[in-house]
All heavy atoms as an XYZ file, in Angstrom:
735
protein
N       0.802     -1.193      0.009
C      -0.070      0.030     -0.031
C       0.874      1.174     -0.005
O       0.530      2.227     -0.679
C      -0.873     -0.076      1.218
C      -1.994      1.005      1.176
S      -3.012      0.645     -0.193
C      -4.475      1.007      0.403
N       1.951      1.146      0.726
C       2.856      2.372      0.738
C       3.488      2.601     -0.564
O       3.525      3.774     -1.001
C       3.942      2.050      1.820
C       5.155      3.116      1.777
C       4.547      4.444      2.299
C       6.250      2.687      2.773
N       3.853      1.505     -1.269
C       4.596      1.759     -2.523
C       3.492      2.309     -3.637
O       3.992      3.070     -4.505
C       5.193      0.588     -2.977
C       6.431      0.135     -2.020
C       6.206     -0.936     -1.152
C       7.578      0.950     -1.991
C       7.189     -1.210     -0.330
C       8.481      0.648     -1.003
C       8.483     -0.402     -0.260
O       9.367     -0.802      0.548
N       2.408      1.726     -3.459
C       1.239      2.248     -4.442
C       0.936      3.823     -4.166
O       1.018      4.642     -5.129
C      -0.055      1.552     -4.194
C      -1.322      1.978     -5.013
C      -0.854      1.743     -6.603
C      -2.503      1.347     -4.553
N       0.998      4.166     -2.930
C       0.970      5.622     -2.630
C       2.080      6.519     -3.153
O       1.958      7.508     -3.789
C       0.869      5.902     -1.109
C       1.005      7.279     -0.639
C      -0.059      8.231     -0.836
C       2.156      7.733     -0.110
C       0.003      9.530     -0.381
C       2.281      9.120      0.309
C       1.256     10.000      0.070
O       1.264     11.314      0.518
N       3.289      5.923     -3.166
C       4.499      6.598     -3.620
C       4.485      6.637     -5.167
O       5.067      7.588     -5.715
C       5.677      5.921     -3.045
C       5.964      6.069     -1.518
C       7.182      5.273     -1.074
C       5.960      7.523     -1.245
N       3.917      5.668     -5.794
C       3.788      5.712     -7.222
C       2.846      6.718     -7.712
O       2.984      7.371     -8.725
C       3.411      4.298     -7.752
C       4.478      3.244     -7.790
C       3.974      1.943     -8.055
C       5.674      3.663     -8.649
N       1.691      6.985     -6.969
C       0.730      7.861     -7.314
C       0.976      9.348     -6.906
O       0.514     10.258     -7.463
C      -0.661      7.403     -6.806
C      -1.803      8.410     -7.027
C      -1.012      6.157     -7.209
N       1.827      9.449     -5.953
C       2.220     10.853     -5.499
C       2.698     11.847     -6.591
O       2.307     13.032     -6.347
C       3.320     10.701     -4.317
C       3.634     11.977     -3.602
C       2.392     12.525     -2.833
C       4.793     11.728     -2.721
N       3.610     11.550     -7.415
C       3.799     12.571     -8.509
C       2.695     13.243     -9.190
O       2.675     14.382     -9.530
C       4.746     11.912     -9.502
C       5.292     10.739     -8.721
C       4.166     10.310     -7.689
N       1.569     12.500     -9.343
C       0.410     13.067    -10.058
C      -0.495     13.954     -9.104
O      -1.108     14.736     -9.561
C      -0.460     11.888    -10.656
C       0.198     11.323    -11.876
C       0.182     11.913    -13.062
C       0.903     10.212    -11.868
N       0.951     11.097    -13.949
C       1.349     10.008    -13.225
C       1.235      9.179    -10.864
C       2.161      8.962    -13.612
C       2.175      8.134    -11.349
C       2.473      7.998    -12.659
N      -0.173     13.802     -7.790
C      -1.074     14.506     -6.825
C      -0.297     15.787     -6.588
O      -0.769     16.767     -6.094
C      -1.106     13.727     -5.490
N       1.051     15.819     -6.775
C       1.893     17.063     -6.550
C       1.782     17.963     -7.770
O       1.435     17.477     -8.848
C       3.337     16.608     -6.240
C       4.165     17.856     -5.956
C       3.328     15.797     -5.052
N       2.181     19.199     -7.562
C       2.085     20.253     -8.672
C       3.007     19.658     -9.986
O       4.208     19.557     -9.818
C       2.776     21.543     -8.217
C       2.712     22.622     -9.290
O       1.788     22.444    -10.266
O       3.446     23.597     -9.220
N       2.308     19.255    -10.958
C       3.048     18.617    -12.104
C       3.542     19.594    -12.970
O       4.331     19.234    -13.931
C       2.062     17.637    -12.906
C       0.860     18.244    -13.435
C       0.786     18.912    -14.679
C      -0.375     18.344    -12.637
C      -0.328     19.538    -15.164
C      -1.503     18.946    -13.135
C      -1.489     19.561    -14.434
O      -2.624     20.159    -14.830
N       3.237     20.939    -12.914
C       3.860     21.951    -13.806
C       5.409     22.237    -13.523
O       6.084     22.520    -14.326
C       3.028     23.244    -13.702
C       1.753     22.957    -14.317
C       0.721     24.301    -14.077
O       1.261     25.293    -13.483
O      -0.399     24.139    -14.355
N       5.772     21.946    -12.332
C       7.103     22.253    -11.940
C       7.738     20.859    -11.623
O       7.834     20.313    -10.542
C       7.204     23.125    -10.680
O       8.478     23.253    -10.160
N       8.571     20.420    -12.628
C       9.182     18.976    -12.525
C      10.250     18.964    -11.494
O      10.196     18.001    -10.690
C       9.723     18.622    -13.958
C      10.425     17.318    -13.798
C       8.488     18.516    -14.868
N      11.131     19.918    -11.415
C      12.146     19.768    -10.361
C      11.499     19.772     -8.921
O      12.005     19.074     -8.044
C      13.077     21.079    -10.552
C      12.833     21.470    -11.946
C      11.386     20.980    -12.283
N      10.525     20.603     -8.840
C       9.870     20.667     -7.396
C       9.184     19.290     -7.188
O       9.246     18.760     -5.978
C       8.837     21.843     -7.339
C       8.108     21.952     -6.091
C       7.096     23.016     -6.291
C       6.170     22.967     -5.213
N       5.017     24.092     -5.414
N       8.599     18.728     -8.155
C       7.892     17.367     -7.954
C       8.936     16.309     -7.674
O       8.720     15.515     -6.720
C       7.193     16.987     -9.216
O       6.272     18.143     -9.536
C       6.386     15.759     -9.118
N      10.096     16.313     -8.342
C      11.079     15.305     -8.092
C      11.634     15.365     -6.534
O      11.806     14.471     -5.930
C      12.248     15.450     -9.097
C      13.450     14.579     -8.663
C      11.789     15.056    -10.499
N      11.935     16.698     -6.141
C      12.391     16.860     -4.779
C      11.346     16.485     -3.834
O      11.716     15.799     -2.776
C      12.831     18.396     -4.584
C      13.186     18.633     -3.086
C      13.992     18.728     -5.451
N      10.098     16.798     -4.012
C       9.025     16.369     -2.995
C       8.885     14.928     -3.059
O       8.846     14.241     -1.968
C       7.700     17.168     -3.214
C       7.918     18.628     -3.016
C       6.679     16.543     -2.573
C       6.654     19.451     -3.499
N       8.819     14.360     -4.277
C       8.749     12.787     -4.275
C       9.975     12.102     -3.650
O       9.759     11.137     -2.867
C       8.751     12.329     -5.743
C       8.699     10.934     -5.966
C       7.492     10.303     -5.666
O       6.416     10.912     -5.648
N       7.520      9.105     -5.241
N      11.167     12.672     -3.718
C      12.401     12.013     -3.143
C      12.337     12.166     -1.650
O      12.478     11.151     -0.903
C      13.610     12.691     -3.589
C      14.822     12.240     -2.852
C      15.310     10.883     -3.099
C      15.503     13.128     -1.905
C      16.616     10.520     -2.524
C      16.554     12.572     -1.175
C      17.076     11.277     -1.510
N      11.989     13.376     -1.031
C      11.866     13.592      0.338
C      10.784     12.682      0.988
O      10.986     11.989      2.058
C      11.686     15.050      0.617
C      11.397     15.189      2.102
C      12.898     15.854      0.231
N       9.583     12.770      0.490
C       8.473     11.925      0.980
C       8.822     10.383      0.819
O       8.597      9.598      1.876
C       7.153     12.362      0.349
C       6.136     11.293      0.635
C       6.750     13.732      0.509
N       9.362      9.939     -0.253
C       9.697      8.598     -0.359
C      10.705      8.070      0.636
O      10.606      6.992      1.311
C      10.186      8.183     -1.698
O       9.207      8.585     -2.728
N      11.798      8.900      0.843
C      12.820      8.614      1.680
C      12.289      8.551      3.172
O      12.536      7.551      3.917
C      13.921      9.725      1.718
C      15.105      9.504      2.572
C      16.112      8.498      2.065
C      15.304     10.080      3.705
C      17.181      8.289      2.857
C      16.352      9.839      4.551
C      17.369      8.962      4.083
N      11.351      9.477      3.628
C      10.866      9.490      4.969
C       9.914      8.259      5.208
O      10.015      7.589      6.174
C      10.075     10.717      5.275
C      11.029     11.911      5.443
S      10.202     13.454      5.900
C       8.598     13.416      5.158
N       9.099      7.962      4.243
C       7.984      6.891      4.316
C       8.661      5.564      4.420
O       8.329      4.619      5.113
C       6.934      7.070      3.234
C       6.164      8.297      3.367
S       5.295      8.540      4.854
C       3.873      7.474      4.399
N       9.662      5.321      3.452
C      10.273      4.051      3.392
C      11.188      3.909      4.605
O      11.353      2.781      5.172
C      11.063      3.865      1.987
C      10.159      3.771      0.823
C      12.097      2.724      2.134
C      10.698      3.872     -0.432
N      11.851      4.944      5.087
C      12.579      4.808      6.334
C      11.755      4.437      7.481
O      12.142      3.609      8.389
N      10.562      5.046      7.603
C       9.741      4.679      8.705
C       9.255      3.302      8.682
O       9.123      2.568      9.661
C       8.501      5.777      8.839
C       8.911      7.171      9.238
C       7.404      5.282      9.707
C       7.914      8.095      9.140
N       8.992      2.809      7.412
C       8.602      1.521      7.249
C       9.629      0.517      7.550
O       9.387     -0.608      8.286
C       8.163      1.218      5.762
C       7.606     -0.178      5.507
O       6.719     -0.567      6.220
O       7.983     -0.743      4.482
N      10.860      0.819      7.268
C      12.020     -0.061      7.625
C      12.185     -0.171      9.267
O      12.425     -1.130      9.796
C      13.315      0.370      7.015
S      13.354      0.029      5.172
N      12.065      1.076      9.782
C      12.304      1.049     11.219
C      11.211      0.304     11.913
O      11.345     -0.425     12.935
C      12.313      2.683     11.711
C      13.520      3.310     11.314
C      12.160      2.623     13.285
C      13.582      4.669     11.504
N       9.972      0.504     11.496
C       8.856     -0.140     12.080
C       8.991     -1.737     11.894
O       8.641     -2.542     12.809
C       7.498      0.260     11.503
O       7.451     -0.158     10.190
N       9.486     -2.225     10.885
C       9.566     -3.653     10.643
C      10.776     -4.080     11.586
O      10.731     -5.275     12.002
C       9.925     -3.968      9.135
O      11.193     -3.482      8.774
N      11.737     -3.411     11.762
C      12.920     -3.798     12.773
C      12.337     -3.972     14.115
O      12.772     -4.777     14.924
C      14.005     -2.748     12.768
C      14.873     -2.940     11.461
C      15.566     -4.225     11.436
O      16.112     -4.744     12.441
O      15.675     -4.880     10.234
N      11.562     -2.953     14.592
C      11.113     -2.979     16.043
C       9.813     -3.648     16.330
O       9.290     -3.534     17.312
C      11.231     -1.529     16.690
C      10.179     -0.717     15.888
C      12.524     -0.971     16.596
C       9.987      0.683     16.534
N       9.229     -4.301     15.280
C       7.949     -4.973     15.428
C       7.914     -5.993     16.401
O       6.964     -5.888     17.297
C       7.564     -5.465     14.004
C       6.133     -5.992     13.879
C       5.837     -6.502     12.605
O       6.593     -6.490     11.628
N       4.663     -7.008     12.366
N       8.846     -6.769     16.535
C       8.799     -7.901     17.535
C      10.029     -7.753     18.428
O      11.121     -8.400     18.135
C       8.782     -9.315     16.852
C       7.519     -9.542     16.124
O       6.457     -9.135     16.564
N       7.525    -10.119     14.976
N      10.056     -6.961     19.423
C      11.244     -6.677     20.196
C      11.383     -7.559     21.399
O      12.370     -7.507     22.046
C      11.092     -5.192     20.766
O       9.936     -5.019     21.461
N      10.527     -8.485     21.522
C      10.588     -9.500     22.579
C      10.994    -10.847     22.194
O      10.312    -11.734     22.145
C       9.241     -9.618     23.485
C       8.911     -8.218     23.941
C       7.769     -7.738     23.473
C       9.607     -7.467     24.855
C       7.299     -6.432     23.922
C       9.101     -6.327     25.421
C       7.998     -5.717     24.868
N      12.243    -11.062     21.872
C      12.775    -12.290     21.320
C      14.234    -12.474     21.588
O      14.789    -11.884     22.610
N      14.939    -13.173     20.895
C      16.398    -13.435     21.042
C      17.215    -13.073     19.887
O      18.343    -13.492     19.656
C      16.660    -14.832     21.459
C      16.075    -15.169     22.824
C      14.817    -15.907     22.936
C      16.594    -14.851     24.099
C      14.306    -16.238     24.100
C      16.070    -15.074     25.207
C      14.896    -15.850     25.262
O      14.360    -16.098     26.365
N      16.676    -12.110     19.044
C      17.511    -11.607     17.985
C      18.492    -10.578     18.412
O      18.430    -10.059     19.619
C      16.591    -10.952     16.830
C      15.642    -12.014     16.199
O      16.082    -13.232     16.181
O      14.649    -11.696     15.672
N      19.304    -10.130     17.514
C      20.440     -9.142     17.858
C      19.839     -7.829     18.270
O      20.459     -7.087     19.116
C      21.420     -8.972     16.727
N      18.639     -7.317     17.699
C      18.258     -6.121     17.897
C      16.942     -6.055     18.995
O      16.248     -5.164     19.017
C      17.771     -5.436     16.646
C      16.703     -6.134     15.864
O      16.446     -7.381     16.300
N      16.080     -5.576     15.017
N      16.745     -7.172     19.673
C      15.799     -7.357     20.551
C      16.151     -6.867     21.966
O      17.320     -6.714     22.352
C      15.309     -8.789     20.752
C      14.567     -9.189     19.425
O      14.037     -8.378     18.670
O      14.454    -10.355     19.238
N      15.199     -6.436     22.825
C      15.518     -6.016     24.112
C      15.956     -7.237     25.092
O      15.538     -8.295     24.992
C      14.304     -5.482     24.750
C      13.608     -4.228     24.088
C      12.278     -3.899     24.734
C      14.487     -3.142     24.357
N      16.946     -6.966     25.825
C      17.599     -7.986     26.741
C      16.718     -8.213     27.840
O      17.129     -7.802     29.072
C      18.952     -7.552     27.036
C      18.817     -5.977     27.009
C      17.805     -5.705     25.904
N      15.555     -8.780     27.849
C      14.564     -8.855     28.931
C      15.102     -9.770     29.991
O      14.862     -9.663     31.265
C      13.336     -9.400     28.468
C      12.491     -8.534     27.526
C      11.160     -9.139     27.142
C      12.276     -7.206     28.129
N      15.871    -10.841     29.709
C      16.452    -11.725     30.719
C      17.418    -10.976     31.512
O      17.454    -11.049     32.844
C      17.139    -12.904     30.161
C      16.206    -13.859     29.303
O      15.103    -13.830     29.759
O      16.688    -14.493     28.465
N      18.215    -10.068     31.046
C      19.185     -9.287     31.772
C      18.339     -8.215     32.738
O      18.705     -7.972     33.894
C      20.100     -8.507     30.923
C      21.080     -9.407     30.113
O      21.199    -10.474     30.594
O      21.512     -8.968     29.017
N      17.284     -7.694     32.149
C      16.558     -6.781     32.948
C      15.898     -7.475     34.155
O      15.928     -6.949     35.250
C      15.388     -6.037     32.171
C      15.831     -5.163     30.989
C      14.932     -4.885     29.942
C      17.108     -4.662     30.956
C      15.279     -4.135     28.957
C      17.439     -3.799     29.963
C      16.632     -3.472     29.014
O      17.027     -2.681     27.894
N      15.372     -8.648     33.866
C      14.719     -9.392     34.908
C      15.673     -9.845     36.023
O      15.456     -9.781     37.285
C      13.957    -10.593     34.538
S      12.478    -10.220     33.541
N      16.920    -10.305     35.656
C      18.038    -10.599     36.561
C      18.376     -9.432     37.424
O      18.672     -9.489     38.684
C      19.120    -11.137     35.762
C      20.153    -11.648     36.694
C      21.279    -12.469     35.930
O      21.245    -12.700     34.759
O      22.342    -12.661     36.645
N      18.544     -8.217     36.782
C      18.897     -7.014     37.414
C      17.910     -6.735     38.584
O      18.229     -6.181     39.660
C      19.135     -5.874     36.494
O      19.417     -4.657     37.149
N      16.604     -6.718     38.279
C      15.555     -6.450     39.082
C      15.541     -7.401     40.242
O      15.331     -7.044     41.466
C      14.172     -6.428     38.433
C      14.094     -5.163     37.442
C      13.074     -6.455     39.357
C      12.819     -5.345     36.615
N      15.862     -8.690     40.011
C      15.830     -9.709     41.129
C      17.039     -9.345     42.063
O      16.692     -9.521     43.228
C      16.030    -11.080     40.417
C      16.104    -12.229     41.442
C      14.679    -12.455     42.121
C      16.432    -13.586     40.677
N      18.209     -9.010     41.483
C      19.244     -8.716     42.327
C      19.001     -7.562     43.237
O      19.215     -7.565     44.445
C      20.541     -8.466     41.566
C      21.036     -9.778     40.871
C      21.709     -7.877     42.286
C      22.119     -9.646     39.794
N      18.337     -6.501     42.624
C      18.086     -5.253     43.511
C      16.965     -5.653     44.461
O      17.152     -5.076     45.596
C      17.547     -4.144     42.604
C      18.522     -3.639     41.630
C      19.677     -2.935     42.311
O      19.420     -2.190     43.459
O      20.816     -2.990     41.894
N      16.037     -6.371     44.182
C      15.006     -6.717     45.152
C      15.510     -7.601     46.248
O      15.281     -7.320     47.476
C      13.779     -7.483     44.512
C      12.760     -6.576     43.790
C      11.822     -7.433     42.978
C      12.147     -5.647     44.614
N      16.381     -8.535     45.933
C      16.990     -9.354     47.001
C      17.857     -8.511     48.014
O      17.810     -8.681     49.063
C      17.890    -10.490     46.443
C      17.005    -11.707     45.939
O      15.968    -11.899     46.390
N      17.573    -12.316     44.964
N      18.604     -7.573     47.344
C      19.468     -6.705     48.095
C      18.532     -5.819     49.188
O      18.749     -5.705     50.271
C      20.228     -5.741     47.376
C      21.063     -4.872     48.089
C      22.160     -5.126     48.775
C      20.656     -3.499     48.140
C      22.969     -4.314     49.518
C      21.372     -2.511     48.937
C      22.511     -2.942     49.621
N      17.446     -5.240     48.509
C      16.508     -4.394     49.321
C      15.941     -5.126     50.469
O      15.723     -4.608     51.615
C      15.648     -3.597     48.418
N      15.445     -6.277     50.160
C      14.613     -7.117     51.180
C      15.630     -7.660     52.258
O      15.240     -7.658     53.343
C      13.875     -8.290     50.424
C      12.734     -7.837     49.549
C      12.132     -9.063     48.921
C      11.659     -7.067     50.375
N      16.854     -8.105     51.842
C      17.816     -8.575     52.782
C      18.316     -7.380     53.681
O      18.437     -7.610     54.980
C      18.980     -9.247     52.175
C      18.606    -10.624     51.580
O      17.667    -11.207     52.033
N      19.194    -11.014     50.596
N      18.473     -6.208     53.102
C      18.934     -5.087     54.010
C      17.667     -4.681     55.030
O      18.138     -4.466     56.138
C      19.203     -3.842     53.162
C      19.522     -2.619     53.798
C      20.816     -2.468     54.387
C      18.470     -1.673     53.987
C      21.069     -1.434     55.106
C      18.910     -0.579     54.726
C      20.077     -0.384     55.335
O      20.408      0.703     56.025
N      16.456     -4.654     54.646
C      15.452     -4.300     55.481
C      15.311     -5.424     56.614
O      15.034     -5.158     57.657
C      14.147     -4.124     54.761
C      13.085     -3.657     55.423
C      11.999     -3.028     54.680
N      11.147     -2.349     55.524
C       9.991     -1.771     55.032
N       9.698     -1.696     53.721
N       9.086     -1.166     55.866
N      15.557     -6.745     56.202
C      15.284     -7.805     57.164
C      16.535     -7.747     58.109
O      16.249     -7.801     59.333
C      15.357     -9.161     56.379
C      15.230    -10.399     57.295
S      13.682    -10.477     58.143
C      12.666    -11.083     56.859
N      17.797     -7.439     57.693
C      18.795     -7.352     58.640
C      18.624     -6.198     59.618
O      18.914     -6.255     60.751
C      20.207     -7.154     57.977
C      20.783     -8.538     57.483
C      22.103     -8.351     56.929
N      21.997     -8.324     55.447
C      22.326     -7.263     54.714
N      22.938     -6.316     55.244
N      22.175     -7.258     53.401
N      18.163     -4.988     59.064
C      17.942     -3.825     60.006
C      16.831     -4.213     61.033
O      16.942     -3.760     62.124
C      17.520     -2.736     59.034
C      17.398     -1.413     59.820
C      17.030     -0.346     58.780
C      16.734      0.970     59.654
N      16.282      2.093     58.804
N      15.772     -4.845     60.623
C      14.743     -5.172     61.505
C      15.192     -6.152     62.536
O      14.759     -5.976     63.725
C      13.616     -5.799     60.733
N      15.964     -7.097     62.227
C      16.626     -7.981     63.302
C      17.562     -7.359     64.150
O      17.583     -7.655     65.277
C      17.253     -9.298     62.433
C      16.179    -10.123     61.792
C      16.951    -11.258     61.051
C      15.135    -10.775     62.744
N      18.285     -6.407     63.715
C      19.278     -5.823     64.576
C      18.566     -4.778     65.503
O      19.065     -4.660     66.670
C      20.246     -4.931     63.767
C      21.206     -5.788     62.868
O      21.311     -6.947     63.200
O      21.797     -5.200     62.002
N      17.413     -4.284     65.213
C      16.799     -3.399     66.080
C      15.804     -4.073     66.870
O      15.112     -3.559     67.955
C      16.027     -2.222     65.289
O      15.136     -2.859     64.373
C      16.998     -1.383     64.578
N      15.464     -5.402     66.592
C      14.543     -6.112     67.409
C      13.098     -5.995     66.863
O      12.224     -6.536     67.579
N      12.872     -5.407     65.840
C      11.561     -5.351     65.268
C      11.209     -6.609     64.574
O      11.962     -7.343     64.094
C      11.442     -4.187     64.164
C      11.700     -2.789     64.710
C      11.678     -1.792     63.685
O      11.372     -2.137     62.484
O      11.722     -0.535     63.971
N       9.927     -6.935     64.754
C       9.455     -8.081     64.046
C       9.833     -9.375     64.835
O       9.549    -10.488     64.413
N      10.214     -9.305     66.048
C      10.364    -10.529     66.955
C       9.308    -10.814     67.807
O       8.321     -9.962     67.830
C      11.723    -10.362     67.666
O      11.537     -9.226     68.616
C      12.967    -10.146     66.786
N       9.321    -11.720     68.553
C       8.247    -12.006     69.452
C       8.134    -10.979     70.583
O       7.053    -10.787     71.147
C       8.309    -13.373     70.122
C       8.213    -14.649     68.940
S       6.662    -14.405     68.145
C       5.632    -15.078     69.329
N       9.176    -10.387     71.055
C       9.285     -9.361     72.076
C       8.678     -8.122     71.566
O       8.035     -7.328     72.262
C      10.539     -9.172     72.569
C      11.292    -10.272     73.354
C      11.995    -11.224     72.321
O      12.161    -10.968     71.234
N      12.290    -12.296     73.008
N       8.820     -7.810     70.246
C       8.450     -6.464     69.713
C       7.801     -6.895     68.297
O       8.380     -6.833     67.301
C       9.487     -5.529     69.567
C       9.040     -4.256     69.129
O       7.826     -3.966     69.151
N       9.903     -3.250     68.914
N       6.459     -7.278     68.307
C       5.863     -7.774     67.029
C       5.507     -6.716     66.130
O       4.228     -6.469     65.922
C       4.646     -8.636     67.575
C       4.344     -8.012     68.777
C       5.663     -7.495     69.413
N       6.327     -5.913     65.576
C       6.139     -4.885     64.640
C       6.336     -5.475     63.269
O       7.265     -6.322     63.026
C       7.083     -3.701     64.740
C       6.767     -2.677     63.700
C       6.792     -3.192     66.148
N       5.522     -5.199     62.309
C       5.580     -5.808     60.991
C       6.887     -5.367     60.215
O       7.379     -4.216     60.351
C       4.516     -5.315     60.149
N       7.599     -6.273     59.668
C       8.827     -5.933     59.077
C       8.588     -5.278     57.835
O       9.372     -4.315     57.415
C       9.642     -7.225     58.768
C      10.067     -7.963     60.006
C      10.921     -6.887     58.009
C      10.713     -9.272     59.874
N       7.512     -5.494     57.068
C       7.346     -4.834     55.824
C       6.223     -3.911     55.850
O       5.106     -3.984     56.143
C       7.068     -5.956     54.670
C       8.063     -6.870     54.519
C       8.107     -8.083     55.012
C       9.393     -6.446     54.012
C       9.214     -9.005     54.898
C      10.494     -7.276     53.693
C      10.307     -8.595     54.159
């Protein structure tokens, strides 16, 4: 559909000025085909291709950060005596 539009575009532009029509056709074609190529590259970004997002690395990083945060809070609560049977305050 895009290529059909680009084929019909010269007749829709001012046909009396040929250099102007050629420049407009080139600019519009370059932009539209570029957008089409970019969209086809990022269409399926959740896979294992070279240009896909590294979701496994993201998940592992989040897991490490959560483990650190939860362990730090647990150690702090145990050091101050919170959350024990003597002082039953919620840890979280």
